[in-house]
N, CA, C and O atoms as a GROMACS GRO file, in nm:
protein
  432
    1MET      N    1   1.063   0.089  -0.313
    1MET     CA    2   0.960   0.050  -0.213
    1MET      C    3   0.881  -0.064  -0.321
    1MET      O    4   0.846  -0.040  -0.437
    2ARG      N    5   0.867  -0.168  -0.263
    2ARG     CA    6   0.771  -0.284  -0.340
    2ARG      C    7   0.614  -0.251  -0.268
    2ARG      O    8   0.598  -0.257  -0.147
    3VAL      N    9   0.510  -0.218  -0.360
    3VAL     CA   10   0.374  -0.191  -0.318
    3VAL      C   11   0.282  -0.310  -0.385
    3VAL      O   12   0.290  -0.361  -0.496
    4LEU      N   13   0.208  -0.330  -0.297
    4LEU     CA   14   0.102  -0.439  -0.329
    4LEU      C   15  -0.014  -0.378  -0.305
    4LEU      O   16  -0.055  -0.348  -0.193
    5CYS      N   17  -0.092  -0.350  -0.448
    5CYS     CA   18  -0.212  -0.277  -0.419
    5CYS      C   19  -0.314  -0.345  -0.380
    5CYS      O   20  -0.336  -0.437  -0.458
    6ASP      N   21  -0.405  -0.337  -0.269
    6ASP     CA   22  -0.507  -0.406  -0.232
    6ASP      C   23  -0.633  -0.402  -0.347
    6ASP      O   24  -0.637  -0.318  -0.437
    7GLN      N   25  -0.733  -0.507  -0.326
    7GLN     CA   26  -0.834  -0.502  -0.425
    7GLN      C   27  -0.940  -0.393  -0.443
    7GLN      O   28  -1.025  -0.397  -0.532
    8ASN      N   29  -0.930  -0.293  -0.350
    8ASN     CA   30  -1.022  -0.185  -0.303
    8ASN      C   31  -0.942  -0.057  -0.359
    8ASN      O   32  -1.004   0.049  -0.367
    9VAL      N   33  -0.828  -0.062  -0.392
    9VAL     CA   34  -0.740   0.066  -0.427
    9VAL      C   35  -0.797   0.107  -0.588
    9VAL      O   36  -0.798   0.030  -0.684
   10ASP      N   37  -0.835   0.225  -0.587
   10ASP     CA   38  -0.882   0.304  -0.719
   10ASP      C   39  -0.781   0.301  -0.814
   10ASP      O   40  -0.663   0.332  -0.799
   11GLN      N   41  -0.843   0.259  -0.926
   11GLN     CA   42  -0.713   0.235  -1.050
   11GLN      C   43  -0.632   0.339  -1.081
   11GLN      O   44  -0.522   0.313  -1.131
   12GLN      N   45  -0.670   0.472  -1.058
   12GLN     CA   46  -0.584   0.596  -1.071
   12GLN      C   47  -0.474   0.594  -0.981
   12GLN      O   48  -0.376   0.654  -1.026
   13TYR      N   49  -0.462   0.551  -0.881
   13TYR     CA   50  -0.375   0.509  -0.778
   13TYR      C   51  -0.242   0.393  -0.838
   13TYR      O   52  -0.119   0.396  -0.831
   14VAL      N   53  -0.335   0.302  -0.895
   14VAL     CA   54  -0.254   0.176  -0.936
   14VAL      C   55  -0.186   0.223  -1.064
   14VAL      O   56  -0.072   0.180  -1.082
   15ASP      N   57  -0.233   0.300  -1.150
   15ASP     CA   58  -0.167   0.345  -1.282
   15ASP      C   59  -0.054   0.451  -1.242
   15ASP      O   60   0.057   0.444  -1.295
   16ALA      N   61  -0.081   0.536  -1.161
   16ALA     CA   62   0.032   0.647  -1.118
   16ALA      C   63   0.135   0.552  -1.047
   16ALA      O   64   0.253   0.579  -1.072
   17LEU      N   65   0.109   0.441  -0.959
   17LEU     CA   66   0.226   0.383  -0.901
   17LEU      C   67   0.300   0.300  -1.006
   17LEU      O   68   0.422   0.294  -0.995
   18VAL      N   69   0.240   0.234  -1.107
   18VAL     CA   70   0.302   0.166  -1.234
   18VAL      C   71   0.402   0.256  -1.312
   18VAL      O   72   0.513   0.227  -1.358
   19ALA      N   73   0.325   0.385  -1.316
   19ALA     CA   74   0.395   0.488  -1.398
   19ALA      C   75   0.517   0.523  -1.338
   19ALA      O   76   0.616   0.544  -1.408
   20ALA      N   77   0.519   0.530  -1.246
   20ALA     CA   78   0.645   0.593  -1.144
   20ALA      C   79   0.758   0.459  -1.131
   20ALA      O   80   0.744   0.348  -1.079
   21THR      N   81   0.876   0.524  -1.202
   21THR     CA   82   0.961   0.420  -1.196
   21THR      C   83   1.026   0.382  -1.073
   21THR      O   84   1.100   0.284  -1.081
   22ASP      N   85   1.015   0.434  -0.971
   22ASP     CA   86   1.067   0.441  -0.835
   22ASP      C   87   1.003   0.333  -0.750
   22ASP      O   88   1.052   0.298  -0.643
   23PHE      N   89   0.895   0.283  -0.800
   23PHE     CA   90   0.792   0.168  -0.716
   23PHE      C   91   0.804   0.065  -0.780
   23PHE      O   92   0.814   0.082  -0.902
   24THR      N   93   0.806  -0.063  -0.734
   24THR     CA   94   0.771  -0.206  -0.783
   24THR      C   95   0.631  -0.199  -0.736
   24THR      O   96   0.604  -0.179  -0.617
   25VAL      N   97   0.523  -0.220  -0.844
   25VAL     CA   98   0.399  -0.252  -0.800
   25VAL      C   99   0.332  -0.380  -0.825
   25VAL      O  100   0.347  -0.433  -0.935
   26LEU      N  101   0.265  -0.432  -0.740
   26LEU     CA  102   0.180  -0.568  -0.804
   26LEU      C  103   0.050  -0.554  -0.730
   26LEU      O  104   0.052  -0.508  -0.616
   27THR      N  105  -0.071  -0.594  -0.793
   27THR     CA  106  -0.177  -0.583  -0.755
   27THR      C  107  -0.221  -0.722  -0.692
   27THR      O  108  -0.193  -0.829  -0.746
   28VAL      N  109  -0.298  -0.710  -0.566
   28VAL     CA  110  -0.354  -0.843  -0.533
   28VAL      C  111  -0.426  -0.916  -0.634
   28VAL      O  112  -0.410  -1.037  -0.615
   29ARG      N  113  -0.500  -0.893  -0.734
   29ARG     CA  114  -0.572  -0.956  -0.840
   29ARG      C  115  -0.467  -1.048  -0.902
   29ARG      O  116  -0.489  -1.169  -0.909
   30ALA      N  117  -0.347  -0.990  -0.951
   30ALA     CA  118  -0.251  -1.049  -1.010
   30ALA      C  119  -0.153  -1.143  -0.936
   30ALA      O  120  -0.098  -1.236  -0.996
   31ALA      N  121  -0.130  -1.118  -0.799
   31ALA     CA  122  -0.084  -1.196  -0.727
   31ALA      C  123  -0.119  -1.314  -0.653
   31ALA      O  124  -0.046  -1.410  -0.629
   32LEU      N  125  -0.266  -1.293  -0.611
   32LEU     CA  126  -0.352  -1.410  -0.538
   32LEU      C  127  -0.474  -1.422  -0.601
   32LEU      O  128  -0.518  -1.367  -0.703
   33ASP      N  129  -0.533  -1.522  -0.507
   33ASP     CA  130  -0.663  -1.586  -0.536
   33ASP      C  131  -0.765  -1.477  -0.518
   33ASP      O  132  -0.771  -1.428  -0.405
   34PRO      N  133  -0.839  -1.436  -0.602
   34PRO     CA  134  -0.949  -1.335  -0.556
   34PRO      C  135  -1.035  -1.358  -0.448
   34PRO      O  136  -1.108  -1.266  -0.410
   35ARG      N  137  -1.038  -1.470  -0.394
   35ARG     CA  138  -1.123  -1.482  -0.272
   35ARG      C  139  -0.981  -1.484  -0.150
   35ARG      O  140  -0.996  -1.553  -0.050
   36ALA      N  141  -0.863  -1.414  -0.166
   36ALA     CA  142  -0.781  -1.412  -0.035
   36ALA      C  143  -0.815  -1.330   0.043
   36ALA      O  144  -0.852  -1.219   0.003
   37THR      N  145  -0.811  -1.368   0.199
   37THR     CA  146  -0.849  -1.275   0.267
   37THR      C  147  -0.712  -1.170   0.312
   37THR      O  148  -0.596  -1.172   0.271
   38ASP      N  149  -0.779  -1.081   0.414
   38ASP     CA  150  -0.669  -0.958   0.458
   38ASP      C  151  -0.537  -1.044   0.494
   38ASP      O  152  -0.424  -1.017   0.452
   39ARG      N  153  -0.563  -1.130   0.559
   39ARG     CA  154  -0.451  -1.224   0.655
   39ARG      C  155  -0.365  -1.265   0.493
   39ARG      O  156  -0.257  -1.214   0.462
   40ASP      N  157  -0.428  -1.347   0.423
   40ASP     CA  158  -0.346  -1.399   0.319
   40ASP      C  159  -0.267  -1.289   0.246
   40ASP      O  160  -0.154  -1.313   0.204
   41ILE      N  161  -0.324  -1.175   0.232
   41ILE     CA  162  -0.282  -1.078   0.157
   41ILE      C  163  -0.163  -1.010   0.234
   41ILE      O  164  -0.067  -0.963   0.174
   42ALA      N  165  -0.177  -1.006   0.377
   42ALA     CA  166  -0.042  -0.954   0.481
   42ALA      C  167   0.065  -1.060   0.465
   42ALA      O  168   0.178  -1.021   0.436
   43ALA      N  169   0.045  -1.175   0.478
   43ALA     CA  170   0.123  -1.308   0.468
   43ALA      C  171   0.221  -1.299   0.352
   43ALA      O  172   0.344  -1.295   0.357
   44TYR      N  173   0.136  -1.296   0.242
   44TYR     CA  174   0.212  -1.245   0.100
   44TYR      C  175   0.288  -1.133   0.103
   44TYR      O  176   0.398  -1.134   0.048
   45ALA      N  177   0.244  -1.028   0.164
   45ALA     CA  178   0.315  -0.895   0.136
   45ALA      C  179   0.428  -0.921   0.229
   45ALA      O  180   0.532  -0.862   0.201
   46ALA      N  181   0.427  -1.005   0.344
   46ALA     CA  182   0.536  -1.016   0.457
   46ALA      C  183   0.657  -1.100   0.383
   46ALA      O  184   0.775  -1.068   0.390
   47ALA      N  185   0.610  -1.204   0.317
   47ALA     CA  186   0.706  -1.308   0.272
   47ALA      C  187   0.781  -1.233   0.134
   47ALA      O  188   0.897  -1.256   0.100
   48LYS      N  189   0.702  -1.154   0.075
   48LYS     CA  190   0.759  -1.134  -0.056
   48LYS      C  191   0.812  -0.967  -0.044
   48LYS      O  192   0.833  -0.898  -0.144
   49ASP      N  193   0.827  -0.926   0.077
   49ASP     CA  194   0.862  -0.766   0.120
   49ASP      C  195   0.785  -0.662   0.052
   49ASP      O  196   0.848  -0.576  -0.007
   50TYR      N  197   0.646  -0.658   0.053
   50TYR     CA  198   0.580  -0.560  -0.013
   50TYR      C  199   0.519  -0.489   0.103
   50TYR      O  200   0.505  -0.544   0.213
   51VAL      N  201   0.480  -0.355   0.075
   51VAL     CA  202   0.380  -0.277   0.157
   51VAL      C  203   0.252  -0.265   0.111
   51VAL      O  204   0.230  -0.210   0.003
   52VAL      N  205   0.145  -0.318   0.192
   52VAL     CA  206   0.041  -0.320   0.122
   52VAL      C  207  -0.022  -0.185   0.115
   52VAL      O  208  -0.012  -0.117   0.217
   53PHE      N  209  -0.097  -0.122  -0.006
   53PHE     CA  210  -0.140  -0.006  -0.008
   53PHE      C  211  -0.297  -0.038  -0.021
   53PHE      O  212  -0.340  -0.121  -0.102
   54THR      N  213  -0.384   0.039   0.069
   54THR     CA  214  -0.520   0.006   0.063
   54THR      C  215  -0.601   0.106   0.116
   54THR      O  216  -0.552   0.203   0.174
   55SER      N  217  -0.740   0.089   0.100
   55SER     CA  218  -0.808   0.175   0.146
   55SER      C  219  -0.935   0.117   0.249
   55SER      O  220  -1.044   0.168   0.274
   56ASP      N  221  -0.870  -0.017   0.300
   56ASP     CA  222  -0.938  -0.100   0.370
   56ASP      C  223  -0.896  -0.113   0.532
   56ASP      O  224  -0.827  -0.209   0.568
   57ASP      N  225  -0.937  -0.020   0.620
   57ASP     CA  226  -0.894   0.018   0.740
   57ASP      C  227  -0.892  -0.144   0.818
   57ASP      O  228  -0.863  -0.138   0.937
   58ASP      N  229  -0.916  -0.265   0.772
   58ASP     CA  230  -0.928  -0.350   0.874
   58ASP      C  231  -0.766  -0.404   0.871
   58ASP      O  232  -0.723  -0.484   0.954
   59PHE      N  233  -0.697  -0.355   0.781
   59PHE     CA  234  -0.557  -0.389   0.770
   59PHE      C  235  -0.484  -0.348   0.916
   59PHE      O  236  -0.387  -0.410   0.960
   60PHE      N  237  -0.538  -0.250   0.975
   60PHE     CA  238  -0.472  -0.198   1.079
   60PHE      C  239  -0.493  -0.285   1.190
   60PHE      O  240  -0.418  -0.288   1.287
   61ARG      N  241  -0.614  -0.369   1.172
   61ARG     CA  242  -0.644  -0.453   1.289
   61ARG      C  243  -0.557  -0.592   1.270
   61ARG      O  244  -0.575  -0.688   1.346
   62LEU      N  245  -0.486  -0.594   1.192
   62LEU     CA  246  -0.406  -0.725   1.190
   62LEU      C  247  -0.242  -0.711   1.267
   62LEU      O  248  -0.162  -0.619   1.259
   63GLU      N  249  -0.235  -0.814   1.327
   63GLU     CA  250  -0.103  -0.830   1.366
   63GLU      C  251   0.000  -0.890   1.273
   63GLU      O  252   0.035  -1.008   1.281
   64SER      N  253   0.041  -0.817   1.197
   64SER     CA  254   0.136  -0.857   1.085
   64SER      C  255   0.257  -0.802   1.080
   64SER      O  256   0.274  -0.692   1.134
   65ALA      N  257   0.372  -0.873   1.011
   65ALA     CA  258   0.477  -0.773   1.004
   65ALA      C  259   0.492  -0.732   0.875
   65ALA      O  260   0.608  -0.712   0.839
   66CYS      N  261   0.405  -0.713   0.796
   66CYS     CA  262   0.384  -0.652   0.659
   66CYS      C  263   0.355  -0.506   0.702
   66CYS      O  264   0.283  -0.477   0.798
   67GLY      N  265   0.434  -0.396   0.602
   67GLY     CA  266   0.408  -0.265   0.598
   67GLY      C  267   0.256  -0.243   0.567
   67GLY      O  268   0.186  -0.332   0.518
   68ARG      N  269   0.213  -0.131   0.596
   68ARG     CA  270   0.071  -0.098   0.547
   68ARG      C  271   0.040   0.063   0.541
   68ARG      O  272   0.034   0.135   0.641
   69CYS      N  273   0.020   0.107   0.404
   69CYS     CA  274  -0.023   0.242   0.399
   69CYS      C  275  -0.178   0.247   0.374
   69CYS      O  276  -0.238   0.171   0.298
   70TYR      N  277  -0.224   0.331   0.436
   70TYR     CA  278  -0.371   0.342   0.431
   70TYR      C  279  -0.414   0.490   0.383
   70TYR      O  280  -0.366   0.597   0.422
   71TYR      N  281  -0.519   0.470   0.286
   71TYR     CA  282  -0.560   0.620   0.215
   71TYR      C  283  -0.714   0.594   0.237
   71TYR      O  284  -0.762   0.482   0.222
   72VAL      N  285  -0.795   0.715   0.275
   72VAL     CA  286  -0.950   0.706   0.292
   72VAL      C  287  -0.995   0.742   0.166
   72VAL      O  288  -0.978   0.856   0.122
   73GLN      N  289  -1.052   0.654   0.103
   73GLN     CA  290  -1.118   0.635  -0.031
   73GLN      C  291  -1.232   0.762  -0.048
   73GLN      O  292  -1.237   0.818  -0.158
   74SER      N  293  -1.295   0.795   0.029
   74SER     CA  294  -1.371   0.899   0.036
   74SER      C  295  -1.329   1.027   0.024
   74SER      O  296  -1.397   1.111  -0.034
   75ASP      N  297  -1.216   1.054   0.078
   75ASP     CA  298  -1.140   1.173   0.062
   75ASP      C  299  -1.088   1.220  -0.073
   75ASP      O  300  -1.067   1.335  -0.112
   76ALA      N  301  -1.069   1.082  -0.146
   76ALA     CA  302  -1.000   1.122  -0.297
   76ALA      C  303  -0.880   1.199  -0.294
   76ALA      O  304  -0.869   1.295  -0.370
   77PRO      N  305  -0.799   1.172  -0.224
   77PRO     CA  306  -0.652   1.237  -0.222
   77PRO      C  307  -0.612   1.264  -0.388
   77PRO      O  308  -0.654   1.191  -0.478
   78PRO      N  309  -0.537   1.363  -0.408
   78PRO     CA  310  -0.471   1.399  -0.521
   78PRO      C  311  -0.370   1.285  -0.550
   78PRO      O  312  -0.296   1.254  -0.456
   79VAL      N  313  -0.356   1.213  -0.676
   79VAL     CA  314  -0.256   1.112  -0.694
   79VAL      C  315  -0.124   1.176  -0.660
   79VAL      O  316  -0.040   1.113  -0.595
   80GLY      N  317  -0.103   1.311  -0.705
   80GLY     CA  318   0.026   1.355  -0.675
   80GLY      C  319   0.078   1.362  -0.514
   80GLY      O  320   0.194   1.352  -0.475
   81ASP      N  321  -0.026   1.379  -0.442
   81ASP     CA  322  -0.014   1.401  -0.290
   81ASP      C  323   0.039   1.246  -0.240
   81ASP      O  324   0.144   1.227  -0.179
   82VAL      N  325  -0.057   1.140  -0.279
   82VAL     CA  326  -0.030   0.994  -0.249
   82VAL      C  327   0.106   0.958  -0.288
   82VAL      O  328   0.171   0.887  -0.211
   83LEU      N  329   0.161   1.002  -0.408
   83LEU     CA  330   0.288   0.959  -0.441
   83LEU      C  331   0.412   1.014  -0.367
   83LEU      O  332   0.510   0.953  -0.325
   84THR      N  333   0.378   1.165  -0.362
   84THR     CA  334   0.479   1.235  -0.252
   84THR      C  335   0.481   1.156  -0.114
   84THR      O  336   0.588   1.131  -0.058
   85ALA      N  337   0.372   1.123  -0.066
   85ALA     CA  338   0.350   1.065   0.067
   85ALA      C  339   0.424   0.934   0.080
   85ALA      O  340   0.494   0.907   0.178
   86LEU      N  341   0.408   0.862  -0.012
   86LEU     CA  342   0.462   0.713  -0.009
   86LEU      C  343   0.594   0.739  -0.025
   86LEU      O  344   0.662   0.656   0.035
   87ARG      N  345   0.675   0.842  -0.097
   87ARG     CA  346   0.795   0.874  -0.131
   87ARG      C  347   0.862   0.907   0.015
   87ARG      O  348   0.971   0.860   0.048
   88ALA      N  349   0.791   0.986   0.092
   88ALA     CA  350   0.829   1.040   0.204
   88ALA      C  351   0.837   0.926   0.317
   88ALA      O  352   0.928   0.926   0.400
   89ILE      N  353   0.751   0.841   0.314
   89ILE     CA  354   0.731   0.742   0.412
   89ILE      C  355   0.834   0.646   0.377
   89ILE      O  356   0.908   0.617   0.471
   90ARG      N  357   0.860   0.586   0.261
   90ARG     CA  358   0.955   0.533   0.207
   90ARG      C  359   1.112   0.550   0.270
   90ARG      O  360   1.186   0.463   0.314
   91ALA      N  361   1.132   0.691   0.256
   91ALA     CA  362   1.265   0.762   0.293
   91ALA      C  363   1.262   0.745   0.442
   91ALA      O  364   1.369   0.724   0.500
   92ALA      N  365   1.146   0.752   0.509
   92ALA     CA  366   1.158   0.743   0.674
   92ALA      C  367   1.167   0.632   0.722
   92ALA      O  368   1.173   0.631   0.845
   93TYR      N  369   1.169   0.516   0.662
   93TYR     CA  370   1.164   0.376   0.720
   93TYR      C  371   1.291   0.291   0.663
   93TYR      O  372   1.316   0.268   0.545
   94ASP      N  373   1.356   0.255   0.765
   94ASP     CA  374   1.484   0.165   0.716
   94ASP      C  375   1.408   0.030   0.687
   94ASP      O  376   1.434  -0.034   0.586
   95ASP      N  377   1.318  -0.009   0.772
   95ASP     CA  378   1.235  -0.129   0.757
   95ASP      C  379   1.095  -0.111   0.707
   95ASP      O  380   1.000  -0.066   0.771
   96HIS      N  381   1.098  -0.150   0.591
   96HIS     CA  382   0.926  -0.099   0.499
   96HIS      C  383   0.829  -0.206   0.562
   96HIS      O  384   0.710  -0.199   0.531
   97GLY      N  385   0.871  -0.306   0.648
   97GLY     CA  386   0.798  -0.404   0.707
   97GLY      C  387   0.733  -0.339   0.815
   97GLY      O  388   0.615  -0.365   0.839
   98LYS      N  389   0.801  -0.249   0.890
   98LYS     CA  390   0.735  -0.163   0.992
   98LYS      C  391   0.633  -0.037   0.972
   98LYS      O  392   0.576   0.018   1.066
   99ILE      N  393   0.621  -0.006   0.855
   99ILE     CA  394   0.536   0.091   0.812
   99ILE      C  395   0.386   0.063   0.850
   99ILE      O  396   0.332  -0.046   0.830
  100VAL      N  397   0.324   0.171   0.907
  100VAL     CA  398   0.174   0.145   0.925
  100VAL      C  399   0.154   0.317   0.914
  100VAL      O  400   0.202   0.389   1.002
  101GLU      N  401   0.100   0.357   0.831
  101GLU     CA  402   0.111   0.495   0.795
  101GLU      C  403  -0.028   0.522   0.722
  101GLU      O  404  -0.088   0.436   0.656
  102SER      N  405  -0.069   0.645   0.742
  102SER     CA  406  -0.180   0.705   0.667
  102SER      C  407  -0.128   0.796   0.552
  102SER      O  408  -0.033   0.869   0.578
  103VAL      N  409  -0.180   0.798   0.430
  103VAL     CA  410  -0.142   0.855   0.332
  103VAL      C  411  -0.261   0.941   0.270
  103VAL      O  412  -0.374   0.894   0.264
  104PRO      N  413  -0.228   1.080   0.220
  104PRO     CA  414  -0.113   1.153   0.250
  104PRO      C  415  -0.089   1.195   0.384
  104PRO      O  416   0.017   1.249   0.417
  105GLY      N  417  -0.200   1.170   0.475
  105GLY     CA  418  -0.162   1.267   0.611
  105GLY      C  419  -0.066   1.354   0.627
  105GLY      O  420  -0.066   1.443   0.542
  106GLY      N  421   0.029   1.361   0.717
  106GLY     CA  422   0.106   1.467   0.747
  106GLY      C  423   0.229   1.440   0.663
  106GLY      O  424   0.334   1.495   0.697
  107TRP      N  425   0.228   1.350   0.540
  107TRP     CA  426   0.346   1.345   0.481
  107TRP      C  427   0.385   1.420   0.366
  107TRP      O  428   0.491   1.399   0.308
  108VAL      N  429   0.277   1.537   0.316
  108VAL     CA  430   0.277   1.613   0.208
  108VAL      C  431   0.338   1.724   0.266
  108VAL      O  432   0.360   1.825   0.198
   0.00000   0.00000   0.00000
């Protein structure tokens, strides 16, 4: 799974995803202009076949073809649970562009 970490994703999740060799990870900061809007981020993700990983629930309001995985930042889910959930989500979807899920949610 190709994961585009939104600007608001806690660094511990970015680091864990980068360290996990079964994900291809990019951050919005590295890929786009710092002023990129949610629509810009979603368009980039869709064009490059990334799933947006975010704690910004505004992504659920976008009508976009990009995949989206959302976590509640204030819940501070354990890193291992997030990775387990993302792996389960990856396995459950043939088309990652169709992913619209909360993690860890019921995926652990």
